[in-house]
N, C-alpha and C positions, 0 to 999 in steps of 0.2 A: 483231633476232630472236635472234641469238646471245646477247646480254645477258639477254633474257627466258628463254631455255632454261637459262642458267647459274644462274639464281636457284634456291635450294633450295626444294623443294616445300612443306616445312612451316616456313618461316622465320617469325620473329616478325612481320616486316613484312607478310608475306602473311596471317598470322592477324589482324593489326590491320586490314588493308584489308577482310577478310571481315567482321569485326565491324562496321566502319563502314558497309559496304554493306548490311548487314541491320538497321542501327540504326533506319532509317526504317520498316521493315516491322513488323507486329504482333509483339510480342515473346512468341510462343507458347512458345518453348523454355524460358522461365523456369518453365513449368508441368511440366516433366519431373520425375521419370521416369514414363513411361507403361507401367509394368510390369504389365499387366493381362491375365490370361488370357482368350482370346476367349469361353470358356464362362461367365465372370463378367460379361460385358457385359450389362446389363439395361436395359430401357426403364422408363417410368413404370408400366406394368402389372406385376403380380406374376409374369407369365409370363416365362420365360427366353428371351432373344432372342439367337440366334447370328448374327453379321454376318460375311460372308466378307471384306468390306473391312476390318473391324476386326481380323480375324485376320491378314490380310496386313500391315496397318500395325504390328501388335504385333510380328510376326516381324522386320520390317525395323528396328524400333527396338531390339529385342534384339540384332540384328546390329551396329548402329552403336555401341551401348553397350558391347559387349565389345571394341571396337577401342582404347578408352582409358578412363581413369578419368573420373568425372563432373566432377572439378575441372579437367580439362584441356580448354580450349575448341578445341584444334586439330582434333580429330576429332569434334566434336559433330555430331549429326544435322543435315544440311542442311534448309533451310526446306521443300523439297518433300516431305520425309518426315514433318515435324511436322504433326499434324492441324490442320484449319481450326477456327476458333472454335466452329462448330456441332458439331464432332466431338470436343470435349474431354470427357474422362471424369475424374472425381475418384475416387481410390482410397480405399476404406474399410478400416480395420483388420479388419473382419468378412469380408474377402474378396470384397467386391462393389464394382463400379465404377458409379457413378451418373452419368448424362449430365446436365450442367448447361445448360439453355437460356439463350440470350442471354448467353453468357459468364459472368462472375462478378459482374454488376451487381446481381443479387438479393441479394448479401451486403452491399451498401453501406448505410450508415445516413444518415439525414438529420442536419442540424446540430443539431436539438433532441435527438435521441437521443444524439448524440456528447457534447453538453454534459452531459446527465443521466448518462451513463455515467461521465464524469470526476468529476462531483460525487459519485456513488454510490460510486466507488472510493476517493476521498479521505476520505469521511466514516467515520472509524474511531473507535477508542477515545479518541483524543486529545481528542475533543469533551468528554469527561467532566472533563478536567484543565484546560480553558481558563479557567474561573472562578478556580481555584487559581493559575494562572499570572498572571492579571491582578492577583490579590491580592499575589503575590510581587513584581511590578514596581511596584505602585501603579497606581490606576485610570487616571489620565491618561497616565502613561508606557506602561502596559499596552495601552491602546487605540492609541496611536501605534505601538508595536512590532508590534502585530498587522497593522496596515495596511501598514507598512513592509516587514515580513517577507513578507507576501503579494505585494507588488509585486516584491521582490527574487527570491523563488523563482519567480515567473511569468517574469521575464526569463531566469533560468537554464534553466527549462523550455522557453522559446522556443528558446534555443541548442540544446538537445538535440534538439528536434523538427526543426530545419533542418540539423543536423550531418551527416546522410548525404548531403544534396545538395551540400555543399561539397567532397565528394570526386569528382573528375572522372575519375580514372584507372581506376576499376573500376565495375562494376555494383553499386550499393548498394540495389537495389529491396527485397530481403528483409533488409536489415541492421537490427539493433537497436543501442542505444547501446553495449553491451559490444563489438560488432563494430567500431564506430568507435574505441572506446578501444584495441582490439587493433591497429587499423590505425596509429594514431599512437604508441602506446607499447609495442607488441609484447606479449610474455608478461606483462610487469609490468602492463600495463593490463588484460589479460584476467583475471589472477589477483586483482588488487586490486579490480576491479569485482565479481568474484565474492565476495570477502571482505566488502565493504561491503554488498553485497546480502543476504548471509547474516546480517549484523549486524542489518539492518532486519527480516528475517523472524523471526529467533530472538528479537530484542527484542519484536516483536509477539506471538509465542507466549508469552513470559514474562508480558507484560502480560495476555493473555487468561487464563492460568492463575490469576493473582492475582485478576482480576475474576471469573472463574467460581467461584472459591472464595468470594469475597465474596458474589456473588448467590445461590450455592447455600446458604450459611450463613443469610443473611437470609430467603430463601424457606422454609427449614426452620424457622426461628424464628417466622416468621409463621403457618405451618400449626400448629406446636406450641402457640403461644399461643392461636389460635382454637379449637383442639380441646379445650383445657383451661380456656377462659374466663379467661385470664390478662390483666389490664389493666395495661399497663406505662406508661400515660400519666403516672401520678403520679411515676414515677421519672425522667422525661425532663426535662432541664434546657432552659431557654429557650423555653418555650411562648409562642406568640404567637396569641391568639385561638383559632380553630378549627384552624389549621395549626401543627403542631409542627415546630420546627427545633431540632436538637440539636447539641451540641459533643461528639462521641464520645470525644475525648481531651483531657485537661487542657492548656490553653494558659496558661502562666504569664506574666502581664503584667509589664513592668518595675517597676510599682509594688508588686508582690507579690501582687496579686489573681489569682485563677484563674478561667478561663472553663469552667464546667460540669464535666463528668466522666462517665465511663461509669457504668453501672448495676452496682453491686457485686454485689448478689443473693447467693443461697445457692449453694454449690458442689453442685448437684444432679447426679444420674447423667446426665441429658440434657445438661447443660452440659459434662460431662466427655467424653461421646461426640460432642457436636456443637460443636466449638471451630473458630472461624474460621481459626486458624493451625496448630493441632495435629493435627486429625483430618480436616476437610473437604477440605484439599488432597490427602490420601491417598485419600479416597474417589473422587476424580475419575480416579485412575489406572485403576480397574477399568472405567470407562466409555470413556475416551479412548485409552488405550494400544492396545486391540485396533483401534480405528477408524484409528489412525495406520498400522497394518500393512496396510490395504487396498492392493491393487496400483493402483488407480485412484481418483481423487477425483471422478469424474463424478457419482456419486450425490449427493454433498454440493453440487455446483455447482447443483443444482436449487433450493436453498433460499437462493440469493443474494438474493432479493427480500426476505427477512426483514431484511436490513440496512437497506434503505430504509424499511420499516415501523417499525423500531425508532427510526431518526433522526427520522422524522416524529412518531412518538409522544413522543420526548424534547422536541421543539420545542413540541408541544402541552402537555406536562407543565409545562415551564418557564413557558409563558405563563400557565397557570392558577395556578401557585404565585406568580408575580410579581403577578398580579392580586389575589390574596387577601392576600399579605403586605405589599404596598405598597412604596415605594422608601424606602431609609434611606441617604442620601448626605450627607456633609458633606466639604468640600474643605479639607484641611489639607495644604499643599503640601510641606513638608520635615520637619515635626515630627509624630510620632505622638500621638494622644490616647488616652484610656482605651478608646474603642470603635472607632476608625478608624486604619487604616494611612495613612502619608503618600502623597502622589500620586506621588513619585519614590523608588524604593528601590534599593539597591545589589544586591538579589537578582534584578534584572531578567534576567540571563542564563539563569535557570531557565525563564523564559518563552520565550526565543529558542530553547532546546533543544527545548521541547515543540512550538513552532511549525514547526521544521524538519521534524519528522516529520509534523505535522498537514498541511503543505502539500506533502508528499513524494509524488510520482507520476512522478518523472523516469526511473525504470527501466522503465516500461511505457507512457509516453505516445506513443512512436512506433507501438507495436502498436495502441493505442486509435484513433489518428488515421488509420491506414491504411484503416480501414473507413468513413471519412467520405466521403459521396458527392461533395461539392464540396471537393476538396482546396485550392482557392484560398481557402477560408474557414477553414482550419485555425487560423491565428493569431487570428482573431476569435473562433472558437468556444472555443479554449483560454482566452482572455482572459475571455469570458463565464462560463465554468466556474469560473475562479479567483475571479471577482467574487462568484458565488453561494456558493462555499465560504467566502470571507472574511466575507460577510454573515451566513452561518449561524453561524460561530464567534463573530462579534461579537454576534450576537443572543443566543446562549446565555450567553456570558461576561458581557455587560453586565447582562442581566436577573438572573442568579443573584447576581452581586456586589452589584448595586444593591438587590435585594429582601431580601438577607440581613439579618435584624432585628438592628440594632445601634443602641441597646440592644433587649433585655437581653443579647444576646451581643456579642462583638467580632468584627470582620471577620477576625481571625487564625484563627477557628474554621473557616473555609472549607477543606474537605478536598480532597486531590488527585482524589478521586472525589466529585463534589458530591452524588451520591445518598447518600453516608454522612452527610450532614447532615440526612437525614430518617429518622425512626425505622422500625423494621421493621414496625410495624403500620399504616403508611400505605398504604392500598389502591392509590392511584394509583402510588405508587413501587413497590409490590409487583408490579403489572402490568408496569411498566417493567423491573424486575429479571428477571422470568420471560421476557419477550420477548428481552432481551439475552443471557440465559443460553442460551436455545435457539438463538439466532443464532450465538453464539460456539461452541457444541458442534458446529455444522455447518461454521463457518469454520475452526476449529482444525485439523481433519484436511487441509483444503486447503492451509493454510500449511505443514503438516508435509510434504505431498506436494511442494510447491515446493522446500523445503529438500532433500528426498531426491533429487529430480531434478538439482538443481544439484550436490550433493556426490557422489552416486554416479556421475552422468554424467561428472564430471571425474575421479574417481579410478579408476573401473572401466570406464567407457565403456558402462554399462548402468544404467538407472534402477532396476532390481530385480535386483541380482546374486544375492541369495539372501534367504530369509526371515530368516536369522540376521544378515546384514549390516544389513538394515532394522531388525530388532528392536533391535540394539545402538545404532544411531543414534537411534532413537525413545526408548530408555531414557535416553540422555544428555540429549536435549532435555527430556523429562518431568522428569528429575531436577533440572535447572536451574530449571524452573518451580516444582516443589515446594519447593526450598530457598528461593527468593525469596518465595514465598507464606508460608513459615513464619517466615523471619528478617527479611525486608525487604519487606513488602507495600505499598510506597509506589509507586503506578503513576506518580505525577508524576515522581519521580526516575528510574525505569526508562525512561520515555518520553523524557525530556530527554537522558539519556546516550546511548540508542540513536539518537535523532534527530540529536544533534550529531555522533556518530561516523560514521554512514552519510551524513549530509549533507555532512561534510567533503569526501568524494570525489565523490559522485554529484550534489550539488547546487552546490558552490562550485568545487572544484579542477579536475575533469575538464571541466565545461562552459566554464570560463574558458580553460583551455589549448586546448581544441578550437576555441574561437573565435579565439584569437590565432595559433595555429600556421599555418593556411592563409593568413591575412592577412599574416604575416611572410613566407611563402614567395613570395607574389605581390607583395611590396613595398608593401602597402597598409595596414600596421599603423602607425597614428599614435601619438605619444607619449602623447596623452590617453587613447586606447583602452587602451594598454598599462598605463598608470597605474591606470585605473579597474578593469580586470579583475585586475590584480595585487592591488589593494586588496580585491577580492572574495575572492580566495584568503586573504588575511590575516584577513578577517572570519570565514571558515570555520575557520581554525586557532584564532583567538581564542575562537570559540564553544565549541570542544572544551575548551580549557584552562580556560575559565571555569567549566565544569561541575564541575571538580575543586576549585575554590576556594570554592564556595558552601557 
């Protein structure tokens, strides 16, 4: 008894025993804070409902919360003060608290919805560069690299998904992968994960600006030609029956021959005012810079379905074009011919850089899978989603590369944006460009919002410190996009550089270390596992270095 009385009231051992004692009970305290004024408690009907029990509960929670900070578990509200599941209220930024019946089970998704959400999230602009990447690597090697990279990134994503569960010392229920990195690597892990996340976001915004300039230019060109009855079919090189495929930029063959070329035309006033690199990127500033300054991106989130529609339309477009053009494949394993590239090329790292970003979802996979109704199926659903993504990329890449007419053109004419291989007067491609343009106009502000939240939140502790802070950040981002669209509008190279750099940390290095460190601490790390995961890190480093050598 004397020993029990001598124990400090708030010792760490006492706190640990309290946490262990309540571990088996329903973890309602994870849903704090319940800072809801009683007059804001409402039921499903529009009439305000004031509950005396809710008012008393709210006051008691305020009392306990004032005793200590929310990060200190020693004086957290005891279980008898925390509401029962049927009494939980979710606070809304509008000042209203809504009662959620049956706990939070209504927010859970089925496996099918979770798989589709991952597929929809990963299907980005990289799909436009997959045929070009396969051409850079060679057809046979390109297909092999696509499958291998998909399996490799799937395994790394699996490590990221299970990483919070490997930490037993703290509650990781609400953790994301940057929290795991901060746990193992401290401030370095936190800031480095932020940096590489910004690389992926800003890289995507630059690619979007280049593509939006491209799509807007071709859309305007199509409308102008139709309005003035201008027929440009005679000036296009490489026509093939009813479907025209062009080589927009001259490609000099080793023999000295050239593949096609652009339409020289006359330097009209329209061409001076409507230039893909000189004027159109500037016109986008008037539209997009004000949208970036919105406080919230919730309005643009309503149009996320357009991404799915655009990808489905691209798949249909590729199928139609391949059926009309037919397949043009000849296998020349190591030596190029006049019309075909070899099956194995030393430029294959350009494809690995593109695919690193194409299969990149590691920074948000934990969030996506938290809403899966059957958590035991997370690994299976993740694998199925990656399978569908890989098949989609393989389908588009193989069909575009295989159906590209060689002869009369050569395979080296395939562009980083395969839509550039179709003329501006192609109606089916025109619809695809319009759909993608509208989708990107709605997604671009959301990407800017994510950049703002991460940068301003870390620097100022406020997502919107002032209008001028936000405007200055947005001007920097837009300026980078305009410069790249004017001087280096090669989305394939932009994607491969940003993909390799952000993938170095978030796909290869951090997942491999996060896998090895807990095994090392528990004494279960084998030499084979250490060698394989160290080789994984070396592959990520080599992927970045190779991009600068191509």
